[in-house]
N, C-alpha and C positions, 0 to 999 in steps of 0.2 A: 621437613614437616614436623610440626610440634604435636606431641601426644597430648590429649586432654580428654578426660572422661565426663566432663561436665554435661548434665542432661540439657538438651536443646529446648528452647522455648517453643520453637515451631518445628515441625517436620520439613516445611518447605517455605522458603521466602523468595518471592517473585519480585524482581525490581523491574518496574514499569507496568502501569495500568494501560497497556496497549491491547489491541485486538487479541494478539497472541497471549499476552500475559493474563488477561482476564479469562479467556477460554481454558487456558491451562490451569488456572487457579480453581475454576469451577469443577473441572474434571477431577483434579487431584482431590479436592474436598469431598466430592461425591464418592470417591473411592476410600475415604477414611483417613486422609491426612489433615493434620492441623496446619493451615496455610495462612500466610499473611502476604499481602501486596504492598509494596513501598513505592510511592510516587511523590515527586517533589510538587506537583500540581496541587492546587488547593482543592480540586474537585474533579471528578470524571468528566470528560468532555471539554475541559479547558485546553485552550491553545492547540486545537486540532490543526494539523498541517496537511491533511489529505483531502482530495476531492471526494473520496468515499464511495466511488463507483463499485458496485458488487457485480461479478459475473454470476451467471445462474449457478455454477458449481459452488460458489461460496454459500448460497443460500441451502444448497444441498448439504453442506457441512454443518450449518447452524441456522436453525429457523429464527428469522428476524421478524418482528411485528410489522405487518403490511402498512399500518398506520405511519410508519417512519420511513417509508420507501416510496418510490415512484417508478413504475415499470416502464422501460423503454425498449421497444422491440427490434430496432435497427441502428445502423451507423450510416451517416451521411458523410461520405469521404470527399474532401475538396482538393483540387489541384492547386497549384499556386496562381494559375490564371483565373480562378474562380469557377471553372467547371466542376460539377460534382456528380456522383452516382450513389445510389442507395443500395445498402446491403443488408439482407436479412437471412435468417435461417429458420426453418420450421421448428416451432416450440421453443425457440430460444429467446432470451431477453437479458437486458442489463437492469440493474436497480440503481437509480440515484437515491441517495439517502440523506436523512438529517443525521449527519455523522455525530454531532455532540449528543443527540438525544439517544443514539444507539449506543454510545459508550456509557452513558448513564444507565441504560437498560441492562447492558452486560455486567456493570458494577453491581446492580441490584440483584441480578441473577447469581453472581458470585457470593455476595452477601447472604442470600438465601440458602446457599450451600454450605454456609458456616465460615467463609472467608473474612479475615479480618483486613479491612481496607484501611491502610495508613496513609492517607493524603496529607500533603505538607511535610512529609518526611523524605529527606534527601539521602541518597546513597553516597557515602564518601570513601568508602573503602572497606576492607575486611581482612580477617586473619583466618587462614585455612588450618584446620586441625584434623586429626585422624577421623574423629567422629562427628565433627560438626563445623560450622563456619560461624565465627563471631563477627558481627556487623558493627563497624566503628560508628560511635555517636548515636546509636539507636538503643543500646543497652539490651540487646537480646541476640540470641543465636538461632540457627536453624541447622538441621541435619543435611539440607540441600539448598542450593541457590540456583534459581533459573534467571538468566539475564534477557529480559524482553523490553529493553529500554532504548530501542531505537537505533537509527542509523549510526550515531556516534556514541556507542555503548560505554558507559562508565564501568560496567561489570567486565567487559572485554578488556579494557584498560587495566583495571585493578588486578585481574588474574593472568595478565600476559597472554590473553587469547587473541584469536584473529580478529582484525578490524577492517571495516570497510575502507577502501582507498580510492575507489571510482565512484563518481556521483553525477547525477543530473541535478540541476538547480531549477525548481519550479516557482512560479509566481501565479497567484490567483486572486481574483476579485469576485465577491458575491454581489449581484445586483437584485433589486426587486424582480419578482416574476414579471415577465413581459410576453405579450402575444406575438412578438415578432420571431420568436423561437419555435420551430415545429417540435412539439413535445414527444413525437414518436421516434426521434433519432438522437443519438450521440453525435454532435457536429465535430468532425476531426479535420483539422486543416494541416495538410502537408506543405511545408514551404521551408526550404533549407536556408534561406536568407533570414527569416523571421524566427524560425524555431530549428536551428541546425542540430541534428542528432536525435531530434524527438518530434513533437508536433504541438499545434495549438488545439484548444477545444472550447466548445460552448455546450454546456450541459443543462437541460431543463430540469432543474433540481426540485427538491421538496420545499415548496413555498418560496422559492428564489431561483435565480439563474446563475450558474458558476462559469466564469470565463477565465481561462488561464493558458499558460504555455510553459514549456520546459526545454531546456537545451542541455547538451552534454559537452564536456570538453572535447577539443579536436584531438584525433589520433595522431595529428602531425605536430601537436604541441601547442600550448597556449590556451588559456581559459577563455570560455565564452560566457556572456552574460545575457539573460533574457531581457528583451526590450518590449515591456508590455505595451506601452503607448504606441509603438510601431504596429504591433499586432492588432491593437484596438482600431486603429486607424485603417488597417487593411479590411476589417470586417464590419465596421460601423455602418457603412452604407446599406448593408443587408439586415442589421439587427437594430441599429438606432440606440445603442447603449448610452449614448451621450444624453438621452432624455430619461434615464433611469436612475433611481437613487442607489447609491453605493451603501451596502449593509456592513461589510467587513471585508478585510484583506488578509492574505497569509502568504507565507513563503517558506522554503526550507529545502534541504538536501534529499535526494532520492537515491539510495544505493543501487548501482547498475553494474557491479563487477562480479556478480555471483557469489557463491557460497565462501564464507571465510574459513580460514584454517589457521590453528586448530579451533574446533568448535567447543571443546570441553576440556576440563582437568578434573581432578578428584572432587566430587560433590559440587561441581559447578557446570552448567550447560548454557548455551546461548540458543535462542530461537527468535522468530520473526525478523524484523529489519536488522537486529543486532547480529543475527547469524548470516545476513546477506540473502534471506529468503524472499527476494524480489526478482521477478522476471527481468533479466538485463535488457530484453527487447521492449516489452510492453510497459515496464515499470509497475505492473500489478503485483501486490503483495498481500491483499486482504484474505483472499481464498487460502493462500499458503499459510498465513498466520492462523486462520481457523483450523485448518487441517493438522498442521504440525504443532501448533500450541496444544491442541487436544492430545495428540500423540505424546508429546513431550511430558505432559501432565500424567498420562497413563503409565509411560515408562518409568518415571520417578516413583510413582505409587508402587508399581511393581517391584522396583528395586528396594524401597524402604520397608515395604510391608511383607514381601514374600521372597526376599533374597534373589530377585530376578536379576538379570544381566545388567551391566553398567549402562545408564541411560545415554552417556555420551557415545558409546559403541553403537547402541541401538539406533539412535538417531543419525549418527553418521552413515549408517547403512540406508536410512530412509530418506534423508533430505535429497531433493533434486540437485543434480549437478549443472544443469543449464549449459551443457556443451554447445549445442547447435545455435541456442539463443545468444550465447555469449559472442559467438563469431558473427551472427547477424547484427548485433549491437556495434561491433567494430566496423562493419560495412556502412551501417546507417550513420555512425558518428562521423564517417568521411564526408557526409553531406553532398550526395549527388546533386549536380546543378539543376536549377529549377526548369531550364528548358528541356532536359531529359525527362523530368517528371511530367511536365505537361504533355510530352509526346508519347509516354508510356504508361502512365498511371492507370488507364482504363482499358488496356489491352488485355485479352484473356489470360495470359501468364500472370500479369500484375494483379488482376482481379482474383485469380486463384490464390495467390500469395496472401492478399488481403483477407480472403475467406479463412485461410489457415490461421493467420494472426488473430482475427477477431472472433472467429467461431469454431477454432480448431478444426475438426474434420467434418462439421456439419454441412449439409448441402446448401449452397447459396442459392437464394431466390432472386432472379434478376429483376432489377428494378429500373425505372426510366432514368436515362442519362439527361441531364439539363445543363445548359450553358448559362454564363452569367447575364446573358442578354435577356433572358426571360425575366419578367418582373417578379421581384421577391415581395413577400408580405411587407417588409420594412419599406420598400419603395412606395407600396400603396398607402401606407399610414403617413408618410412625410409629407 
């Protein structure tokens, strides 16, 4: 390690204007740090690669403007044969979001707190000194660096930290808003031929409808690829997306291997997707980004301002380990046959498991089971 007493330009440089990065920046700035966010995108909200579903707990971590969300109280779970059941829990809901608008709002909130937003600036590497970190090509330094730059983190690579090695691959298309989709449910399709290792979804979003699926690699070896057209063919008789305008498309990797190691080194820490803070089972990461992005910002401020404990040690003790969910990910990646799922998906034990996955420990309200022979709204419109 090279000794250098040069005064740093910033207390904290955050690489990645992600959910975790923006929340961490706002928290650290409010606590008195001089903070910069570095992101290669030209503006916040560009190149969004997430469906943007928020669980209720995420809203408890960070208040989001209601105008940027749509409340969805339940989950409609479909078996491969088209039968479905509706799941709800008292007082619980999910939020579909206008994700680019939320990212712009979070960026504005960070800027109001005093954060310098450096968009169009790419992190290409850094030199670690005793008192600070010099960022290559950006002509400034910081006393601490937080890597919040996604599943394939450049910060993790530059500082030889842990890197995500297990991924799901997701594809999503946004369509114009359509009345064929019941707005009271997240529509989740379990089918291990079409979506092995995960599921397909239809989300009544904010001013549009989101349709996607993701797959994981097989535990028996060999990469899987999502077949969006096959999934669309499977569900189109129900929703008639063939008659809807396509607004935009997205795709990208979703880390599903759990927490990376090591998480930190001297004056550098990972958070969000870069740290593997994504549930291996559900692929949910926004709540964790809000919760631990805020905690990381606070821990770094405590370290730099008040001689508190090393942030890497603090967050290593707080980040979740995902032990049970990692094993459940392995089981689900084995892709149980559809015949088994058709026979068991709506039995009491499987419904109890679905309750735990979607609603944690909240009591499940029974809803009516329906078979595909009952007319759908799409069928009435065609």
